[in-house]
MOPAC internal coordinates of N, CA, C and O (Angstrom, degrees):
PM7 1SCF
backbone

  N    0.0000 0     0.00 0     0.00 0    0    0    0
  C    1.4014 1     0.00 0     0.00 0    1    0    0
  C    1.5542 1   111.75 1     0.00 0    2    1    0
  O    1.2310 1   121.22 1   -47.76 1    3    2    1
  N    1.3310 1   115.27 1   132.24 1    3    2    1
  C    1.3929 1   120.74 1  -174.10 1    5    3    2
  C    1.5455 1   111.19 1   -76.25 1    6    5    3
  O    1.2310 1   122.41 1   -44.29 1    7    6    5
  N    1.2907 1   112.98 1   135.71 1    7    6    5
  C    1.4858 1   119.89 1  -179.34 1    9    7    6
  C    1.5546 1   110.93 1   -70.07 1   10    9    7
  O    1.2310 1   121.08 1   -37.46 1   11   10    9
  N    1.3496 1   115.54 1   142.54 1   11   10    9
  C    1.4766 1   117.87 1  -179.72 1   13   11   10
  C    1.4978 1   112.50 1   -69.89 1   14   13   11
  O    1.2310 1   120.06 1   -33.14 1   15   14   13
  N    1.3285 1   117.48 1   146.86 1   15   14   13
  C    1.4724 1   119.32 1   177.56 1   17   15   14
  C    1.5197 1   111.93 1   -61.44 1   18   17   15
  O    1.2310 1   121.29 1   -27.23 1   19   18   17
  N    1.3096 1   115.13 1   152.77 1   19   18   17
  C    1.4411 1   116.97 1  -177.77 1   21   19   18
  C    1.5349 1   111.04 1   -75.52 1   22   21   19
  O    1.2310 1   120.76 1   -14.31 1   23   22   21
  N    1.3295 1   116.14 1   165.69 1   23   22   21
  C    1.3992 1   120.92 1   176.86 1   25   23   22
  C    1.5567 1   109.05 1   -72.65 1   26   25   23
  O    1.2310 1   120.33 1   -41.06 1   27   26   25
  N    1.3281 1   116.98 1   138.94 1   27   26   25
  C    1.5000 1   119.85 1  -175.51 1   29   27   26
  C    1.5274 1   111.08 1   -77.76 1   30   29   27
  O    1.2310 1   122.31 1   -35.61 1   31   30   29
  N    1.3600 1   113.18 1   144.39 1   31   30   29
  C    1.4006 1   121.96 1   173.20 1   33   31   30
  C    1.5858 1   108.52 1   -92.70 1   34   33   31
  O    1.2310 1   120.70 1   -24.32 1   35   34   33
  N    1.2930 1   116.26 1   155.68 1   35   34   33
  C    1.5260 1   118.13 1   176.95 1   37   35   34
  C    1.4877 1   113.59 1   -57.09 1   38   37   35
  O    1.2310 1   120.24 1   151.07 1   39   38   37
  N    1.3257 1   117.16 1   -28.93 1   39   38   37
  C    1.4626 1   121.39 1  -178.98 1   41   39   38
  C    1.5198 1   116.12 1   -80.59 1   42   41   39
  O    1.2310 1   120.14 1   170.86 1   43   42   41
  N    1.3898 1   117.33 1    -9.14 1   43   42   41
  C    1.4351 1   122.34 1  -176.52 1   45   43   42
  C    1.4957 1   110.62 1   -67.34 1   46   45   43
  O    1.2310 1   121.46 1   -29.47 1   47   46   45
  N    1.3326 1   114.80 1   150.53 1   47   46   45
  C    1.5272 1   123.52 1   175.57 1   49   47   46
  C    1.4708 1   107.51 1   -66.45 1   50   49   47
  O    1.2310 1   119.99 1   -38.22 1   51   50   49
  N    1.3224 1   117.63 1   141.78 1   51   50   49
  C    1.4489 1   124.15 1   166.20 1   53   51   50
  C    1.4932 1   107.73 1   -81.29 1   54   53   51
  O    1.2310 1   120.69 1   -16.51 1   55   54   53
  N    1.3124 1   116.29 1   163.49 1   55   54   53
  C    1.4857 1   121.45 1   178.64 1   57   55   54
  C    1.5447 1   110.32 1   -55.99 1   58   57   55
  O    1.2310 1   120.26 1   136.63 1   59   58   57
  N    1.3938 1   117.12 1   -43.37 1   59   58   57
  C    1.4554 1   122.33 1  -177.68 1   61   59   58
  C    1.5926 1   110.99 1   -64.79 1   62   61   59
  O    1.2310 1   121.87 1   140.16 1   63   62   61
  N    1.3587 1   114.03 1   -39.84 1   63   62   61
  C    1.4817 1   121.72 1   179.31 1   65   63   62
  C    1.5413 1   109.76 1   -64.62 1   66   65   63
  O    1.2310 1   121.80 1   138.67 1   67   66   65
  N    1.3795 1   114.16 1   -41.33 1   67   66   65
  C    1.4984 1   119.13 1  -177.69 1   69   67   66
  C    1.5063 1   107.29 1   -68.30 1   70   69   67
  O    1.2310 1   119.15 1   135.06 1   71   70   69
  N    1.3428 1   119.22 1   -44.94 1   71   70   69
  C    1.4403 1   117.63 1  -178.46 1   73   71   70
  C    1.4863 1   112.34 1   -63.38 1   74   73   71
  O    1.2310 1   119.27 1   150.72 1   75   74   73
  N    1.3370 1   119.01 1   -29.28 1   75   74   73
  C    1.4971 1   122.43 1  -178.99 1   77   75   74
  C    1.5597 1   106.69 1   -72.77 1   78   77   75
  O    1.2310 1   117.78 1   135.62 1   79   78   77
  N    1.3395 1   121.83 1   -44.38 1   79   78   77
  C    1.4558 1   118.34 1  -171.92 1   81   79   78
  C    1.5381 1   111.89 1   -90.82 1   82   81   79
  O    1.2310 1   119.09 1   161.67 1   83   82   81
  N    1.2897 1   119.34 1   -18.33 1   83   82   81
  C    1.4332 1   120.64 1  -174.98 1   85   83   82
  C    1.5646 1   114.18 1   -53.40 1   86   85   83
  O    1.2310 1   119.82 1   137.83 1   87   86   85
  N    1.3370 1   117.95 1   -42.17 1   87   86   85
  C    1.4453 1   118.38 1  -178.95 1   89   87   86
  C    1.5708 1   112.48 1   -71.85 1   90   89   87
  O    1.2310 1   120.34 1   167.59 1   91   90   89
  N    1.3472 1   116.96 1   -12.41 1   91   90   89
  C    1.4689 1   119.81 1  -178.47 1   93   91   90
  C    1.4761 1   111.63 1   -91.36 1   94   93   91
  O    1.2310 1   120.22 1   173.53 1   95   94   93
  N    1.3468 1   117.18 1    -6.47 1   95   94   93
  C    1.5494 1   118.34 1  -179.32 1   97   95   94
  C    1.5347 1   107.75 1   -85.64 1   98   97   95
  O    1.2310 1   122.85 1   -27.34 1   99   98   97
  N    1.3668 1   112.14 1   152.66 1   99   98   97
  C    1.5046 1   117.47 1   177.61 1  101   99   98
  C    1.5295 1   111.05 1   -62.02 1  102  101   99
  O    1.2310 1   120.42 1   -32.44 1  103  102  101
  N    1.2679 1   116.81 1   147.56 1  103  102  101
  C    1.4487 1   122.75 1   176.83 1  105  103  102
  C    1.5432 1   112.20 1   -67.83 1  106  105  103
  O    1.2310 1   120.42 1   -26.56 1  107  106  105
  N    1.2790 1   116.80 1   153.44 1  107  106  105
  C    1.4784 1   120.86 1   178.42 1  109  107  106
  C    1.5040 1   107.81 1   -71.15 1  110  109  107
  O    1.2310 1   120.63 1   -33.80 1  111  110  109
  N    1.3758 1   116.41 1   146.20 1  111  110  109
  C    1.4668 1   120.20 1   170.84 1  113  111  110
  C    1.5137 1   109.80 1   -68.33 1  114  113  111
  O    1.2310 1   119.89 1   -29.63 1  115  114  113
  N    1.3334 1   117.82 1   150.37 1  115  114  113
  C    1.4191 1   118.64 1   179.84 1  117  115  114
  C    1.4941 1   111.57 1   -90.50 1  118  117  115
  O    1.2310 1   119.44 1  -177.34 1  119  118  117
  N    1.2876 1   118.67 1     2.66 1  119  118  117
  C    1.4670 1   123.01 1  -177.65 1  121  119  118
  C    1.5367 1   110.27 1  -117.83 1  122  121  119
  O    1.2310 1   119.65 1   -17.79 1  123  122  121
  N    1.2626 1   118.27 1   162.21 1  123  122  121
  C    1.4415 1   121.27 1   172.47 1  125  123  122
  C    1.5538 1   112.66 1    81.64 1  126  125  123
  O    1.2310 1   121.62 1    12.22 1  127  126  125
  N    1.3087 1   114.50 1  -167.78 1  127  126  125
  C    1.4477 1   121.60 1   178.35 1  129  127  126
  C    1.5277 1   112.10 1   -68.33 1  130  129  127
  O    1.2310 1   121.40 1   -36.63 1  131  130  129
  N    1.3447 1   114.93 1   143.37 1  131  130  129
  C    1.5235 1   117.90 1   179.29 1  133  131  130
  C    1.5860 1   108.83 1   -61.40 1  134  133  131
  O    1.2310 1   121.01 1   -40.42 1  135  134  133
  N    1.2662 1   115.68 1   139.58 1  135  134  133
  C    1.4955 1   120.46 1  -179.52 1  137  135  134
  C    1.4957 1   110.04 1   -72.01 1  138  137  135
  O    1.2310 1   121.02 1   -22.70 1  139  138  137
  N    1.3030 1   115.65 1   157.30 1  139  138  137
  C    1.5005 1   121.13 1   174.99 1  141  139  138
  C    1.5261 1   106.47 1   -72.55 1  142  141  139
  O    1.2310 1   120.78 1   -24.48 1  143  142  141
  N    1.3123 1   116.12 1   155.52 1  143  142  141
  C    1.4098 1   124.87 1   179.93 1  145  143  142
  C    1.5419 1   110.51 1   -49.87 1  146  145  143
  O    1.2310 1   119.08 1   -60.78 1  147  146  145
  N    1.2932 1   119.36 1   119.22 1  147  146  145
  C    1.4977 1   120.65 1  -177.72 1  149  147  146
  C    1.5027 1   114.10 1   -60.85 1  150  149  147
  O    1.2310 1   121.75 1   140.22 1  151  150  149
  N    1.3528 1   114.25 1   -39.78 1  151  150  149
  C    1.4510 1   116.20 1   178.84 1  153  151  150
  C    1.5175 1   111.34 1   -63.36 1  154  153  151
  O    1.2310 1   119.70 1   136.35 1  155  154  153
  N    1.3509 1   118.18 1   -43.65 1  155  154  153
  C    1.4153 1   118.58 1  -179.52 1  157  155  154
  C    1.5264 1   112.12 1   -67.47 1  158  157  155
  O    1.2310 1   119.47 1   147.43 1  159  158  157
  N    1.3442 1   118.62 1   -32.57 1  159  158  157
  C    1.4549 1   119.69 1   173.17 1  161  159  158
  C    1.5049 1   112.97 1   -62.63 1  162  161  159
  O    1.2310 1   120.77 1   133.01 1  163  162  161
  N    1.3125 1   116.13 1   -46.99 1  163  162  161
  C    1.4658 1   118.67 1  -179.66 1  165  163  162
  C    1.5072 1   111.19 1   -64.21 1  166  165  163
  O    1.2310 1   120.53 1   142.70 1  167  166  165
  N    1.3720 1   116.60 1   -37.30 1  167  166  165
  C    1.4849 1   119.31 1   174.57 1  169  167  166
  C    1.5337 1   111.20 1   -59.24 1  170  169  167
  O    1.2310 1   120.42 1   140.58 1  171  170  169
  N    1.3518 1   116.81 1   -39.42 1  171  170  169
  C    1.4491 1   121.66 1   175.52 1  173  171  170
  C    1.5457 1   111.76 1   -62.78 1  174  173  171
  O    1.2310 1   120.48 1   134.99 1  175  174  173
  N    1.3375 1   116.70 1   -45.01 1  175  174  173
  C    1.4348 1   122.31 1   177.11 1  177  175  174
  C    1.5330 1   111.63 1   -60.04 1  178  177  175
  O    1.2310 1   120.73 1   133.22 1  179  178  177
  N    1.2842 1   116.22 1   -46.78 1  179  178  177
  C    1.4325 1   121.13 1  -177.96 1  181  179  178
  C    1.5845 1   110.98 1   -68.20 1  182  181  179
  O    1.2310 1   120.42 1   146.39 1  183  182  181
  N    1.2988 1   116.80 1   -33.61 1  183  182  181
  C    1.4453 1   119.15 1   175.52 1  185  183  182
  C    1.4859 1   112.58 1   -59.73 1  186  185  183
  O    1.2310 1   122.09 1   131.95 1  187  186  185
  N    1.3672 1   113.60 1   -48.05 1  187  186  185
  C    1.4650 1   117.23 1  -177.01 1  189  187  186
  C    1.5409 1   111.22 1   -67.91 1  190  189  187
  O    1.2310 1   121.69 1   138.79 1  191  190  189
  N    1.3829 1   114.36 1   -41.21 1  191  190  189
  C    1.4694 1   115.89 1  -175.90 1  193  191  190
  C    1.5348 1   110.87 1   -75.09 1  194  193  191
  O    1.2310 1   117.71 1   157.41 1  195  194  193
  N    1.3083 1   121.96 1   -22.59 1  195  194  193
  C    1.4762 1   121.28 1   178.67 1  197  195  194
  C    1.5353 1   109.87 1   -88.04 1  198  197  195
  O    1.2310 1   118.89 1   145.10 1  199  198  197
  N    1.3086 1   119.73 1   -34.90 1  199  198  197
  C    1.4708 1   122.06 1  -179.84 1  201  199  198
  C    1.4872 1   114.79 1   -85.58 1  202  201  199
  O    1.2310 1   121.11 1   156.13 1  203  202  201
  N    1.3664 1   115.48 1   -23.87 1  203  202  201
  C    1.4818 1   119.29 1  -179.02 1  205  203  202
  C    1.5359 1   113.65 1    78.75 1  206  205  203
  O    1.2310 1   120.08 1  -172.47 1  207  206  205
  N    1.3642 1   117.45 1     7.53 1  207  206  205
  C    1.4462 1   120.03 1   176.89 1  209  207  206
  C    1.4887 1   112.76 1   -72.56 1  210  209  207
  O    1.2310 1   119.96 1   -19.70 1  211  210  209
  N    1.3363 1   117.69 1   160.30 1  211  210  209
  C    1.4337 1   120.96 1   177.69 1  213  211  210
  C    1.6348 1   108.71 1   -69.76 1  214  213  211
  O    1.2310 1   120.64 1   -23.14 1  215  214  213
  N    1.2447 1   116.38 1   156.86 1  215  214  213
  C    1.4419 1   121.83 1   178.64 1  217  215  214
  C    1.4890 1   112.72 1   -53.88 1  218  217  215
  O    1.2310 1   120.35 1   135.21 1  219  218  217
  N    1.3674 1   116.94 1   -44.79 1  219  218  217
  C    1.4603 1   122.25 1  -176.01 1  221  219  218
  C    1.5149 1   111.41 1   -68.49 1  222  221  219
  O    1.2310 1   119.62 1   173.78 1  223  222  221
  N    1.3324 1   118.34 1    -6.22 1  223  222  221
  C    1.4935 1   122.32 1  -179.35 1  225  223  222
  C    1.5036 1   110.78 1  -101.35 1  226  225  223
  O    1.2310 1   120.48 1  -170.03 1  227  226  225
  N    1.3611 1   116.70 1     9.97 1  227  226  225
  C    1.5162 1   118.61 1   175.51 1  229  227  226
  C    1.4908 1   110.25 1   -55.16 1  230  229  227
  O    1.2310 1   117.50 1   -46.07 1  231  230  229
  N    1.2991 1   122.37 1   133.93 1  231  230  229
  C    1.4786 1   124.84 1  -179.70 1  233  231  230
  C    1.5402 1   111.32 1   -56.09 1  234  233  231
  O    1.2310 1   122.13 1   -33.55 1  235  234  233
  N    1.3005 1   113.52 1   146.45 1  235  234  233
  C    1.4684 1   118.26 1  -175.85 1  237  235  234
  C    1.5554 1   111.03 1   -73.16 1  238  237  235
  O    1.2310 1   119.58 1   159.47 1  239  238  237
  N    1.3034 1   118.42 1   -20.53 1  239  238  237
  C    1.4358 1   117.21 1  -179.99 1  241  239  238
  C    1.5262 1   116.71 1   -79.83 1  242  241  239
  O    1.2310 1   121.03 1   170.28 1  243  242  241
  N    1.3979 1   115.64 1    -9.72 1  243  242  241
  C    1.4083 1   119.58 1   168.21 1  245  243  242
  C    1.5471 1   107.40 1   -72.40 1  246  245  243
  O    1.2310 1   121.49 1   -55.45 1  247  246  245
  N    1.3151 1   114.76 1   124.55 1  247  246  245
  C    1.4476 1   120.01 1  -168.33 1  249  247  246
  C    1.4614 1   118.21 1   -81.81 1  250  249  247
  O    1.2310 1   120.98 1  -141.91 1  251  250  249
  N    1.3473 1   115.72 1    38.09 1  251  250  249
  C    1.4962 1   122.89 1   173.69 1  253  251  250
  C    1.4788 1   105.59 1  -149.91 1  254  253  251
  O    1.2310 1   121.10 1   -17.01 1  255  254  253
  N    1.3439 1   115.51 1   162.99 1  255  254  253
  C    1.4258 1   120.29 1  -179.20 1  257  255  254
  C    1.5223 1   112.93 1   -85.79 1  258  257  255
  O    1.2310 1   119.43 1   -22.24 1  259  258  257
  N    1.2604 1   118.70 1   157.76 1  259  258  257
  C    1.4328 1   122.10 1  -178.31 1  261  259  258
  C    1.5025 1   109.74 1   -66.69 1  262  261  259
  O    1.2310 1   120.11 1   147.02 1  263  262  261
  N    1.3281 1   117.40 1   -32.98 1  263  262  261
  C    1.4526 1   122.31 1   176.71 1  265  263  262
  C    1.5652 1   112.25 1   -60.16 1  266  265  263
  O    1.2310 1   121.86 1   138.54 1  267  266  265
  N    1.3006 1   114.05 1   -41.46 1  267  266  265
  C    1.4629 1   121.53 1   179.70 1  269  267  266
  C    1.4850 1   110.48 1   -65.62 1  270  269  267
  O    1.2310 1   120.82 1   135.71 1  271  270  269
  N    1.4029 1   116.04 1   -44.29 1  271  270  269
  C    1.4218 1   122.72 1  -179.95 1  273  271  270
  C    1.5877 1   107.76 1   -62.03 1  274  273  271
  O    1.2310 1   120.68 1   132.10 1  275  274  273
  N    1.3274 1   116.31 1   -47.90 1  275  274  273
  C    1.4631 1   117.76 1  -177.24 1  277  275  274
  C    1.5435 1   112.81 1   -66.29 1  278  277  275
  O    1.2310 1   121.41 1   140.74 1  279  278  277
  N    1.2966 1   114.91 1   -39.26 1  279  278  277
  C    1.4836 1   119.80 1   179.47 1  281  279  278
  C    1.5669 1   109.93 1   -63.58 1  282  281  279
  O    1.2310 1   121.39 1   135.62 1  283  282  281
  N    1.3757 1   114.95 1   -44.38 1  283  282  281
  C    1.4382 1   119.09 1   179.37 1  285  283  282
  C    1.5396 1   113.47 1   -67.54 1  286  285  283
  O    1.2310 1   119.91 1   146.06 1  287  286  285
  N    1.3449 1   117.77 1   -33.94 1  287  286  285
  C    1.4676 1   120.33 1   173.77 1  289  287  286
  C    1.5433 1   110.31 1   -59.68 1  290  289  287
  O    1.2310 1   120.55 1   134.36 1  291  290  289
  N    1.3329 1   116.55 1   -45.64 1  291  290  289
  C    1.4346 1   118.75 1   177.52 1  293  291  290
  C    1.4849 1   114.38 1   -68.23 1  294  293  291
  O    1.2310 1   119.33 1   145.65 1  295  294  293
  N    1.3240 1   118.88 1   -34.35 1  295  294  293
  C    1.4989 1   123.25 1   175.55 1  297  295  294
  C    1.5268 1   108.04 1   -64.30 1  298  297  295
  O    1.2310 1   119.73 1   132.99 1  299  298  297
  N    1.3126 1   118.13 1   -47.01 1  299  298  297
  C    1.4606 1   120.05 1   179.92 1  301  299  298
  C    1.5367 1   113.81 1   -62.19 1  302  301  299
  O    1.2310 1   121.63 1   142.28 1  303  302  301
  N    1.3365 1   114.48 1   -37.72 1  303  302  301
  C    1.4689 1   120.93 1   173.56 1  305  303  302
  C    1.5657 1   110.09 1   -58.68 1  306  305  303
  O    1.2310 1   121.79 1   128.50 1  307  306  305
  N    1.3006 1   114.18 1   -51.50 1  307  306  305
  C    1.4692 1   120.66 1  -177.98 1  309  307  306
  C    1.5285 1   111.25 1   -61.02 1  310  309  307
  O    1.2310 1   120.38 1   140.02 1  311  310  309
  N    1.3388 1   116.88 1   -39.98 1  311  310  309
  C    1.4616 1   121.06 1  -177.51 1  313  311  310
  C    1.5428 1   113.72 1   -89.88 1  314  313  311
  O    1.2310 1   120.94 1  -172.64 1  315  314  313
  N    1.3370 1   115.81 1     7.36 1  315  314  313
  C    1.4261 1   124.52 1   174.63 1  317  315  314
  C    1.5494 1   112.36 1    60.04 1  318  317  315
  O    1.2310 1   120.58 1  -147.14 1  319  318  317
  N    1.3128 1   116.49 1    32.86 1  319  318  317
  C    1.5060 1   122.41 1   179.59 1  321  319  318
  C    1.5382 1   109.80 1   -67.60 1  322  321  319
  O    1.2310 1   120.87 1   138.94 1  323  322  321
  N    1.3620 1   115.94 1   -41.06 1  323  322  321
  C    1.4939 1   117.37 1  -178.81 1  325  323  322
  C    1.5006 1   109.39 1   -64.19 1  326  325  323
  O    1.2310 1   119.33 1   139.98 1  327  326  325
  N    1.3156 1   118.88 1   -40.02 1  327  326  325
  C    1.4586 1   120.89 1   178.52 1  329  327  326
  C    1.5736 1   112.83 1   -60.83 1  330  329  327
  O    1.2310 1   121.77 1   142.00 1  331  330  329
  N    1.3276 1   114.22 1   -38.00 1  331  330  329
  C    1.4947 1   118.91 1   175.63 1  333  331  330
  C    1.5277 1   109.40 1   -64.19 1  334  333  331
  O    1.2310 1   120.48 1   134.60 1  335  334  333
  N    1.3072 1   116.69 1   -45.40 1  335  334  333
  C    1.4527 1   118.51 1  -177.36 1  337  335  334
  C    1.5481 1   109.53 1   -61.76 1  338  337  335
  O    1.2310 1   120.20 1   131.41 1  339  338  337
  N    1.3117 1   117.22 1   -48.59 1  339  338  337
  C    1.4632 1   119.68 1   178.49 1  341  339  338
  C    1.4807 1   113.73 1   -61.62 1  342  341  339
  O    1.2310 1   119.81 1   141.64 1  343  342  341
  N    1.3884 1   117.98 1   -38.36 1  343  342  341
  C    1.4601 1   119.11 1   174.89 1  345  343  342
  C    1.5044 1   113.91 1   -62.57 1  346  345  343
  O    1.2310 1   120.32 1   140.03 1  347  346  345
  N    1.3425 1   116.99 1   -39.97 1  347  346  345
  C    1.5017 1   120.16 1   179.98 1  349  347  346
  C    1.5272 1   108.45 1   -70.65 1  350  349  347
  O    1.2310 1   120.05 1   145.44 1  351  350  349
  N    1.3231 1   117.50 1   -34.56 1  351  350  349
  C    1.4784 1   119.15 1  -179.20 1  353  351  350
  C    1.5837 1   107.73 1   -68.30 1  354  353  351
  O    1.2310 1   119.72 1   139.97 1  355  354  353
  N    1.2936 1   118.14 1   -40.03 1  355  354  353
  C    1.4817 1   121.77 1   177.54 1  357  355  354
  C    1.4910 1   112.60 1   -63.54 1  358  357  355
  O    1.2310 1   121.13 1   140.13 1  359  358  357
  N    1.3791 1   115.44 1   -39.87 1  359  358  357
  C    1.4422 1   118.57 1   178.04 1  361  359  358
  C    1.5609 1   111.28 1   -63.44 1  362  361  359
  O    1.2310 1   122.28 1   136.68 1  363  362  361
  N    1.3563 1   113.23 1   -43.32 1  363  362  361
  C    1.4832 1   118.19 1   179.93 1  365  363  362
  C    1.5088 1   110.47 1   -65.01 1  366  365  363
  O    1.2310 1   119.44 1   137.56 1  367  366  365
  N    1.2738 1   118.68 1   -42.44 1  367  366  365
  C    1.5114 1   120.53 1   178.15 1  369  367  366
  C    1.5451 1   110.26 1   -65.43 1  370  369  367
  O    1.2310 1   119.10 1   149.11 1  371  370  369
  N    1.3140 1   119.32 1   -30.89 1  371  370  369
  C    1.4344 1   121.66 1  -179.83 1  373  371  370
  C    1.5158 1   108.63 1   -73.16 1  374  373  371
  O    1.2310 1   120.18 1   136.64 1  375  374  373
  N    1.3231 1   117.25 1   -43.36 1  375  374  373
  C    1.4672 1   121.83 1   178.33 1  377  375  374
  C    1.4857 1   110.79 1   -61.81 1  378  377  375
  O    1.2310 1   118.86 1   145.68 1  379  378  377
  N    1.3863 1   119.78 1   -34.32 1  379  378  377
  C    1.4395 1   123.31 1  -177.98 1  381  379  378
  C    1.5121 1   110.53 1   -86.73 1  382  381  379
  O    1.2310 1   117.72 1  -179.78 1  383  382  381
  N    1.3225 1   121.96 1     0.22 1  383  382  381
  C    1.4249 1   126.54 1   179.88 1  385  383  382
  C    1.4852 1   113.92 1    75.15 1  386  385  383
  O    1.2310 1   119.61 1  -158.56 1  387  386  385
  N    1.3196 1   118.36 1    21.44 1  387  386  385
  C    1.4995 1   122.01 1   178.94 1  389  387  386
  C    1.5281 1   111.93 1   -80.66 1  390  389  387
  O    1.2310 1   121.28 1   150.73 1  391  390  389
  N    1.3212 1   115.15 1   -29.27 1  391  390  389
  C    1.5262 1   118.51 1   178.56 1  393  391  390
  C    1.4879 1   107.56 1  -133.45 1  394  393  391
  O    1.2310 1   119.49 1   -21.91 1  395  394  393
  N    1.3625 1   118.59 1   158.09 1  395  394  393
  C    1.4243 1   122.85 1   177.44 1  397  395  394
  C    1.5175 1   106.92 1  -121.51 1  398  397  395
  O    1.2310 1   122.41 1   -73.14 1  399  398  397
  N    1.3072 1   113.00 1   106.86 1  399  398  397
  C    1.5118 1   117.70 1  -177.81 1  401  399  398
  C    1.5435 1   110.84 1   -80.73 1  402  401  399
  O    1.2310 1   118.81 1   169.39 1  403  402  401
  N    1.2972 1   119.88 1   -10.61 1  403  402  401
  C    1.4636 1   121.74 1   179.73 1  405  403  402
  C    1.5743 1   113.25 1   -67.58 1  406  405  403
  O    1.2310 1   121.62 1   157.82 1  407  406  405
  N    1.2986 1   114.51 1   -22.18 1  407  406  405
  C    1.4629 1   122.13 1  -175.25 1  409  407  406
  C    1.5324 1   109.58 1  -111.63 1  410  409  407
  O    1.2310 1   119.46 1  -159.69 1  411  410  409
  N    1.3315 1   118.64 1    20.31 1  411  410  409
  C    1.4283 1   119.46 1   179.84 1  413  411  410
  C    1.4928 1   111.75 1   -91.26 1  414  413  411
  O    1.2310 1   121.17 1   -44.37 1  415  414  413
  N    1.3836 1   115.36 1   135.63 1  415  414  413
  C    1.4705 1   119.64 1  -178.62 1  417  415  414
  C    1.4861 1   111.70 1  -116.97 1  418  417  415
  O    1.2310 1   122.46 1   -30.83 1  419  418  417
  N    1.3116 1   112.90 1   149.17 1  419  418  417
  C    1.4651 1   119.39 1  -179.13 1  421  419  418
  C    1.4798 1   116.69 1   -68.31 1  422  421  419
  O    1.2310 1   122.13 1   144.86 1  423  422  421
  N    1.3748 1   113.52 1   -35.14 1  423  422  421
  C    1.4843 1   119.46 1  -178.14 1  425  423  422
  C    1.5078 1   105.82 1  -144.12 1  426  425  423
  O    1.2310 1   121.46 1     3.73 1  427  426  425
  N    1.3356 1   114.81 1  -176.27 1  427  426  425
  C    1.4864 1   118.62 1  -176.41 1  429  427  426
  C    1.4918 1   110.81 1   -97.64 1  430  429  427
  O    1.2310 1   117.30 1  -159.00 1  431  430  429
  N    1.3345 1   122.74 1    21.00 1  431  430  429
  C    1.3789 1   123.08 1   179.73 1  433  431  430
  C    1.5419 1   114.66 1   -69.31 1  434  433  431
  O    1.2310 1   120.35 1   161.80 1  435  434  433
  N    1.3328 1   116.94 1   -18.20 1  435  434  433
  C    1.5017 1   122.63 1   176.63 1  437  435  434
  C    1.5015 1   112.98 1   -88.77 1  438  437  435
  O    1.2310 1   119.50 1   173.60 1  439  438  437
  N    1.3601 1   118.57 1    -6.40 1  439  438  437
  C    1.4401 1   120.43 1  -178.24 1  441  439  438
  C    1.5176 1   107.83 1   -97.35 1  442  441  439
  O    1.2310 1   120.67 1   -48.29 1  443  442  441
  N    1.3155 1   116.33 1   131.71 1  443  442  441
  C    1.4552 1   119.43 1  -177.23 1  445  443  442
  C    1.5805 1   108.50 1   -73.48 1  446  445  443
  O    1.2310 1   121.31 1   -50.23 1  447  446  445
  N    1.2858 1   115.11 1   129.77 1  447  446  445
  C    1.4615 1   119.04 1  -178.46 1  449  447  446
  C    1.5305 1   108.18 1   -93.78 1  450  449  447
  O    1.2310 1   122.89 1   -21.03 1  451  450  449
  N    1.3121 1   112.06 1   158.97 1  451  450  449
  C    1.4877 1   118.96 1   176.17 1  453  451  450
  C    1.4874 1   107.71 1   -80.84 1  454  453  451
  O    1.2310 1   119.98 1   -23.81 1  455  454  453
  N    1.2997 1   117.64 1   156.19 1  455  454  453
  C    1.4695 1   124.16 1  -176.63 1  457  455  454
  C    1.5610 1   110.52 1   -74.91 1  458  457  455
  O    1.2310 1   118.63 1   164.84 1  459  458  457
  N    1.2699 1   120.22 1   -15.16 1  459  458  457
  C    1.4371 1   122.45 1  -175.61 1  461  459  458
  C    1.4672 1   111.34 1   106.93 1  462  461  459
  O    1.2310 1   121.58 1     2.90 1  463  462  461
  N    1.3089 1   114.58 1  -177.10 1  463  462  461
  C    1.4830 1   120.20 1  -177.73 1  465  463  462
  C    1.5397 1   110.36 1   -69.74 1  466  465  463
  O    1.2310 1   121.62 1   -36.01 1  467  466  465
  N    1.3080 1   114.50 1   143.99 1  467  466  465
  C    1.4935 1   119.19 1   177.66 1  469  467  466
  C    1.4767 1   108.30 1   -84.35 1  470  469  467
  O    1.2310 1   121.44 1   -44.81 1  471  470  469
  N    1.3956 1   114.84 1   135.19 1  471  470  469
  C    1.4556 1   121.15 1  -178.63 1  473  471  470
  C    1.5276 1   106.57 1   -98.16 1  474  473  471
  O    1.2310 1   119.77 1   -24.92 1  475  474  473
  N    1.2996 1   118.05 1   155.08 1  475  474  473
  C    1.4032 1   125.14 1  -179.72 1  477  475  474
  C    1.5051 1   113.26 1   -88.05 1  478  477  475
  O    1.2310 1   120.10 1   180.00 1  479  478  477

């Protein structure tokens, strides 16, 4: 008998979010042990990052170990996966008219600054 799915945490990916980032993740290696479920690993990463708890306090009902979540977080940082996800999210927001990248500036040198506090 198959075990029931766990109750979702607020930090868990929705189905739409998962379908969006799934193609941006590195492919599984064809050798060695099978990898843990990528979605569950990312849910574990998001849980720790949103709650601020330590890795070793990851809830037991998340179906992967905290070590795997932490290792995968570092792997995704090294492989620039997070940057790809943010880039694709920005492109999507631009296409939907949520952000305007035509007026984006690299630094604040184009913004007029105030002269500071007036002295008596």
